[in-house]
C-alpha positions as CSV (number, residue, x, y, z in Angstrom):
1,M,-15.2,-4.0,-1.7
2,T,-16.7,-1.3,-3.8
3,S,-15.1,-1.3,-7.6
4,R,-13.3,1.5,-7.0
5,R,-11.3,0.0,-3.5
6,A,-10.7,-2.9,-5.6
7,T,-9.4,-1.1,-8.2
8,Q,-7.1,0.8,-5.9
9,C,-6.0,-1.9,-4.4
10,E,-5.3,-3.6,-7.2
11,A,-2.7,-0.6,-8.4
12,V,-1.1,-0.4,-4.8
13,L,-0.5,-4.4,-5.5
14,Q,0.6,-3.8,-8.9
15,W,3.0,-1.3,-7.7
16,L,4.6,-3.4,-4.9
17,R,4.5,-6.3,-6.6
18,T,7.3,-4.3,-8.8
19,G,9.7,-4.6,-5.4
20,R,8.8,-0.8,-4.6
21,T,8.1,0.6,-1.6
22,I,5.0,3.1,-1.5
23,S,4.1,6.2,0.1
24,V,1.1,8.4,0.7
25,P,2.4,10.9,-1.7
26,E,3.7,8.6,-4.5
27,A,-0.2,6.6,-4.2
28,E,-1.5,10.0,-4.3
29,R,0.7,11.4,-7.5
30,D,1.1,8.1,-9.6
31,L,-1.8,6.3,-8.6
32,G,-4.6,8.7,-7.7
33,V,-4.9,6.7,-4.3
34,Y,-5.7,9.2,-1.4
35,R,-6.4,7.1,0.9
36,L,-3.4,4.7,1.1
37,A,-3.5,3.3,4.4
38,P,-7.2,1.4,4.0
39,R,-5.9,0.0,1.1
40,I,-2.9,-1.7,2.6
41,H,-4.9,-3.3,5.2
42,E,-7.5,-4.5,2.7
43,L,-4.7,-6.2,0.8
44,R,-3.4,-7.3,4.4
45,R,-6.9,-9.0,5.5
46,A,-6.6,-10.6,1.3
47,G,-3.6,-12.3,2.8
48,Y,-1.1,-10.0,1.7
49,I,2.3,-9.4,4.3
50,I,3.1,-5.5,4.0
51,L,5.6,-4.4,6.2
52,S,5.1,-1.1,7.3
53,I,8.6,1.3,7.5
54,R,8.6,4.6,9.6
55,D,10.9,6.9,9.6
56,P,12.3,7.9,12.5
57,E,13.9,11.1,12.0
58,R,10.3,12.2,11.0
59,P,8.4,13.3,13.8
60,D,5.3,12.9,11.3
61,G,4.9,9.2,11.1
62,F,5.8,8.9,7.8
63,V,5.5,5.4,6.2
64,W,6.9,3.5,3.5
65,Y,4.9,0.5,2.8
66,L,6.6,-2.9,1.5
67,L,5.1,-6.2,0.1
68,I,7.6,-9.2,1.3
69,G,5.2,-12.4,0.8
70,G,1.6,-13.6,0.7
71,D,-0.9,-14.4,-2.0
72,A,-4.7,-14.2,-1.8
73,A,-6.3,-17.1,-3.4
């Protein structure tokens, strides 16, 4: 993992550890992360359990992510 991606993953993980959900607009605006799904994938591969919550009312596939467990060793 490159340094930039690692830093982005750390920023996303720090956000999720507060108990808040995160979505693409929040990641872009507040963290400067413009590719959230790949960062979530990397965190999952590292052992974190992250729930994807889709809004059934939105046809655009809008998703929030929520950390529900796991910890990378």
